[in-house]
C-alpha positions in Angstrom: -17.8 38.4 -72.4 -15.6 41.0 -70.1 -14.6 39.9 -66.8 -16.2 42.7 -64.3 -14.1 43.8 -61.0 -16.4 43.4 -58.0 -15.1 46.9 -57.0 -16.2 48.6 -60.6 -20.0 47.8 -59.6 -19.8 50.1 -56.7 -18.3 52.7 -59.0 -21.0 51.9 -61.7 -23.9 52.7 -59.1 -22.3 55.5 -57.7 -21.9 57.2 -61.0 -22.1 55.3 -64.4 -20.5 58.2 -66.1 -17.5 58.1 -63.7 -17.1 54.3 -64.2 -17.1 54.9 -68.0 -14.5 57.2 -67.7 -12.3 55.0 -65.6 -13.2 51.7 -67.0 -13.6 52.8 -70.9 -11.6 56.0 -71.2 -8.9 54.9 -69.0 -9.1 58.2 -67.1 -8.0 58.6 -63.5 -7.7 61.5 -61.0 -7.5 61.1 -57.1 -8.6 63.8 -54.2 -8.7 63.6 -50.5 -11.8 61.2 -50.3 -10.3 58.9 -52.7 -6.7 59.0 -51.0 -8.1 58.3 -47.3 -9.9 55.4 -48.5 -6.8 53.9 -50.4 -4.8 54.2 -47.2 -7.5 52.3 -45.1 -7.7 49.6 -47.5 -4.0 49.5 -47.8 -3.8 49.1 -44.0 -6.3 46.2 -44.2 -4.4 44.7 -46.8 -0.8 45.2 -45.6 -1.7 43.3 -42.2 -0.4 39.5 -41.8 -2.6 37.4 -44.3 -4.3 35.3 -41.6 -4.2 36.2 -37.8 -6.7 35.4 -34.9 -8.6 38.1 -33.2 -11.2 37.6 -30.1 -11.2 34.1 -31.1 -12.0 34.6 -34.8 -9.6 33.5 -37.6 -9.1 36.6 -39.7 -8.1 36.5 -43.6 -7.4 39.8 -45.4 -6.9 40.4 -49.0 -8.6 37.4 -50.0 -9.1 37.0 -53.9 -12.4 35.7 -55.0 -14.4 35.1 -58.3 -17.4 33.7 -59.6 -17.4 32.3 -63.2 -20.8 32.1 -63.8 -21.1 36.1 -63.3 -17.6 36.7 -64.7 -17.0 38.3 -61.6 -13.7 38.7 -59.6 -12.2 40.9 -56.8 -10.6 41.0 -53.7 -12.4 40.9 -49.9 -11.0 43.1 -47.6 -11.7 41.1 -44.8 -13.2 37.6 -44.1 -13.5 36.7 -40.5 -14.3 33.1 -39.6 -15.8 32.4 -36.2 -15.5 28.7 -34.9 -18.8 26.6 -35.5 -19.6 23.1 -35.5 -22.0 23.8 -38.4 -19.5 26.0 -40.5 -17.4 25.2 -43.4 -14.0 24.3 -43.7 -11.0 26.5 -44.8 -7.9 24.7 -46.6 -5.2 24.3 -44.4 -7.4 24.2 -40.7 -9.2 21.2 -39.5 -11.9 23.3 -37.6 -15.1 24.9 -39.1 -16.2 28.3 -39.5 -19.2 30.7 -39.8 -17.9 33.3 -42.5 -18.4 37.0 -42.7 -17.2 39.8 -44.9 -15.9 42.9 -43.4 -15.9 45.8 -46.0 -13.8 48.9 -44.8 -15.5 52.2 -45.9 -14.2 55.8 -44.8 -17.3 57.3 -43.7 -20.7 56.6 -42.4 -23.5 58.3 -44.4 -25.2 61.2 -42.4 -28.9 59.9 -43.0 -28.7 56.2 -43.3 -27.1 52.8 -42.3 -25.4 52.2 -46.0 -25.5 53.2 -49.3 -26.8 50.9 -52.1 -24.0 50.8 -54.1 -21.6 49.3 -51.1 -24.3 46.9 -50.2 -24.3 45.7 -53.8 -20.4 45.5 -53.9 -20.6 43.3 -50.5 -23.2 41.0 -52.3 -21.4 40.5 -55.2 -18.6 39.5 -52.7 -21.0 37.2 -50.8 -21.9 35.6 -54.3 -18.0 34.6 -55.0 -17.5 33.6 -51.1 -20.5 31.5 -50.8 -19.5 29.6 -54.2 -15.8 29.0 -53.3 -16.7 27.8 -49.4 -20.0 26.5 -49.9 -21.7 28.7 -47.4 -24.2 31.3 -46.9 -21.8 33.9 -45.3 -22.9 37.3 -43.7 -21.7 40.6 -44.6 -20.7 43.7 -42.8 -19.5 47.4 -43.5 -17.1 49.0 -41.3 -17.1 52.9 -41.3 -13.7 54.0 -40.2 -14.7 57.5 -38.8 -17.2 56.0 -36.4 -15.4 52.9 -35.8 -18.8 50.9 -36.3 -19.9 48.0 -37.9 -23.3 47.9 -39.7 -24.6 44.4 -40.7 -26.3 44.1 -44.3 -29.5 42.1 -45.2 -27.5 39.9 -47.8 -29.5 36.7 -47.3 -32.9 38.3 -46.1 -33.5 40.1 -49.4 -31.0 37.5 -51.5 -33.3 36.9 -54.4 -33.9 40.5 -54.9 -30.2 41.7 -54.8 -29.3 38.7 -57.1 -31.9 39.8 -59.6 -30.5 43.7 -59.2 -26.7 42.3 -59.5 -27.5 40.4 -62.8 -29.1 43.2 -64.3 -26.4 45.9 -63.3 -23.7 43.3 -64.9 -25.8 43.1 -68.2 -25.9 47.1 -68.4 -22.1 47.3 -67.5 -21.4 44.6 -70.3 -23.5 46.5 -72.8 -21.4 49.6 -72.3 -18.2 47.5 -72.3 -18.9 46.1 -75.3 -20.1 49.1 -77.2 -17.1 51.0 -75.9 -19.7 53.8 -74.9 -19.4 56.1 -71.9 -22.8 56.4 -70.1 -24.3 59.9 -69.7 -24.1 61.8 -66.6 -27.5 61.1 -64.8 -29.6 64.5 -63.6 -29.2 65.2 -60.1 -25.9 63.4 -59.7 -24.1 64.7 -56.8 -20.4 65.7 -58.4 -18.8 68.1 -55.9 -17.0 65.3 -53.8 -15.8 63.5 -56.9 -12.2 63.1 -57.7 -12.9 63.0 -61.4 -15.0 66.4 -61.4 -12.2 68.2 -63.4 -11.8 65.8 -66.1 -15.9 65.0 -66.1 -16.8 68.8 -66.0 -20.6 67.9 -65.2 -21.3 71.7 -65.0 -20.3 72.1 -68.8 -21.6 69.1 -70.1 -25.5 70.0 -67.9 -25.3 73.6 -69.3 -24.6 71.8 -73.1 -27.6 69.6 -72.3 -29.8 72.3 -71.6 -28.6 74.3 -74.5 -29.5 71.1 -76.7 -33.2 71.1 -75.4 -33.8 74.6 -75.9 -32.4 74.4 -79.6 -34.5 71.5 -80.1 -37.6 73.3 -79.1 -36.8 76.3 -81.1 -36.3 74.1 -84.4 -39.6 72.3 -83.6 -41.2 75.6 -83.6 -39.8 76.7 -86.9 
């Protein structure tokens, strides 16, 4: 069974075809949006690995894993707030309530968060909870508006856990078969860095042409 990176879950949910080009086709391309996101993450990861901010212990670029789901990855930031009911962290005698902070370049215009971003943080939570024996919170930090949005991870835990397991099974099937998923109808492609490699308009035209040819053959 293939190990799956947490970040690739977000890629898969955003566009399974794009994910397949990256993970199976070994293709990659960057644009303004990808470069901006990379710079934001690099700034977070290049900070001191552990520091204190407003009374909270901050850990950046934290490697995590969960063997049961074959998941691994790096959490942008974990904040620990002092709490007598919290958990111990290696090298420190105090107890902390933990919160994952995932940095994103821009907030969605019509909602508080995207489903694919929530599932990325939920996968991080599964790992962090397993490692530290806690029930951590998770937030998205949007750099453009400098605002945090708390995610309902614990409230809908069972639903998101089922969703995650189903997503991982689907990803494993594609990886094992070496098949790149097709472009979904209605996929938003204009801002995608892989657009010139994927050429969705050509594939959409081909799909329509094949449907028309299929109808014509059936009439003969």
